C-alpha positions as CSV (number, residue, x, y, z in Angstrom):
1,M,0.1,19.0,19.4
2,S,-1.8,19.1,16.1
3,A,-4.6,16.8,15.2
4,P,-3.6,13.8,13.0
5,M,-4.0,14.3,9.3
6,S,-7.1,12.7,7.9
7,L,-6.9,10.5,4.8
8,T,-8.8,12.5,2.2
9,L,-8.9,12.0,-1.6
10,D,-6.6,15.0,-1.9
11,V,-4.1,13.5,0.5
12,A,-4.4,10.1,-1.3
13,R,-3.6,11.7,-4.7
14,K,-0.6,13.5,-3.2
15,M,0.6,10.2,-1.9
16,I,0.3,8.6,-5.3
17,D,2.1,11.5,-7.0
18,A,4.9,11.1,-4.5
19,M,5.1,7.3,-5.1
20,I,5.2,7.9,-8.9
21,R,8.0,10.5,-8.5
22,Y,10.0,8.1,-6.3
23,A,9.5,5.3,-8.9
24,R,10.6,7.6,-11.8
25,D,13.6,8.9,-9.8
26,N,14.7,5.4,-9.0
27,R,14.0,3.9,-12.4
28,V,11.4,1.5,-11.1
29,L,9.5,-0.3,-13.8
30,P,6.0,1.2,-14.5
31,G,3.4,-0.2,-12.2
32,S,0.4,0.8,-10.2
33,F,-0.2,2.6,-6.9
34,A,-3.2,2.5,-4.5
35,V,-4.2,4.2,-1.3
36,V,-7.0,2.7,0.8
37,D,-8.7,3.7,4.1
38,E,-8.3,1.8,7.4
39,G,-10.9,-0.7,6.3
40,G,-9.1,-1.5,3.0
41,H,-11.5,0.5,0.8
42,V,-9.9,2.2,-2.2
43,I,-9.6,6.0,-2.0
44,A,-7.4,6.4,-5.0
45,A,-5.5,4.2,-7.4
46,E,-3.5,4.8,-10.6
47,R,-1.7,2.7,-13.2
48,R,1.3,4.3,-14.8
49,D,1.7,4.5,-18.6
50,N,3.0,1.1,-19.8
51,G,2.3,-0.5,-16.4
52,L,1.2,-4.1,-16.8
53,P,-2.6,-4.4,-16.2
54,A,-2.1,-7.0,-13.4
55,T,-0.2,-4.4,-11.3
56,F,-3.4,-2.5,-10.6
57,D,-5.1,-5.4,-8.7
58,I,-1.7,-6.2,-7.0
59,A,-1.4,-2.6,-5.8
60,I,-4.9,-2.6,-4.4
61,D,-4.3,-5.9,-2.6
62,K,-1.0,-4.7,-1.2
63,A,-2.6,-1.6,0.2
64,W,-5.5,-3.7,1.6
65,T,-3.1,-6.0,3.3
66,A,-1.2,-3.2,5.0
67,A,-4.5,-1.5,6.1
68,T,-6.3,-4.5,7.4
69,M,-3.2,-6.1,9.0
70,K,-2.0,-2.7,10.4
71,T,1.6,-3.4,9.4
72,S,3.9,-3.3,6.4
73,A,4.3,-6.3,4.1
74,R,8.0,-6.6,5.2
75,V,7.0,-6.9,8.9
76,L,4.2,-9.3,8.1
77,E,6.6,-11.5,6.2
78,V,8.9,-11.7,9.2
79,I,6.0,-12.3,11.6
80,T,4.6,-15.2,9.5
81,R,8.1,-16.6,9.1
82,G,7.5,-17.5,5.5
83,Q,4.1,-19.0,6.2
84,G,2.1,-16.0,4.8
85,W,0.6,-18.2,2.2
86,R,-1.6,-19.6,5.0
87,L,-3.1,-16.2,5.7
88,N,-3.5,-15.7,1.9
89,V,-5.6,-18.9,1.8
90,K,-7.7,-17.6,4.7
91,Y,-8.4,-14.3,2.9
92,G,-9.2,-15.8,-0.5
93,G,-5.9,-14.9,-2.1
94,R,-6.2,-11.2,-1.3
95,L,-3.5,-11.0,1.4
96,T,-0.3,-9.9,-0.4
97,I,3.1,-10.1,1.2
98,I,4.9,-8.2,-1.5
99,P,7.2,-5.4,-0.1
100,G,6.2,-1.8,-0.7
101,S,3.0,-1.4,1.4
102,V,2.7,0.7,4.5
103,P,-0.4,1.3,6.7
104,W,-1.7,4.8,7.0
105,S,-1.0,4.8,10.8
106,Q,2.8,4.4,10.0
107,V,2.6,7.3,7.4
108,I,1.1,9.6,10.1
109,R,3.7,8.6,12.7
110,S,6.6,9.2,10.3
111,S,5.3,12.5,9.1
112,A,4.8,13.7,12.7
113,A,8.4,12.8,13.7
């Protein structure tokens, strides 16, 4: 069994490149992408050409939510049964239940499978 992959700047950039490729291939509107460590600190972030400026902060907050809650936004939405806004108030508006964020631990598990 190999050691788990560590989340380095190089890995974070590769993840963002993959997200951008996926967005282009699936004709997703230009936006922003962020990768954070387990504590929610930004390792890498990028706004695509023509992406709205607001998407940058949203991407960081989505990544922060997945990292600090240790689950995806979709799962968090189900767990909170539509009451996620209560957690958002608790965390000063930072908690973001917008689908598209996945914690690093889930990335590692899916790549090991």
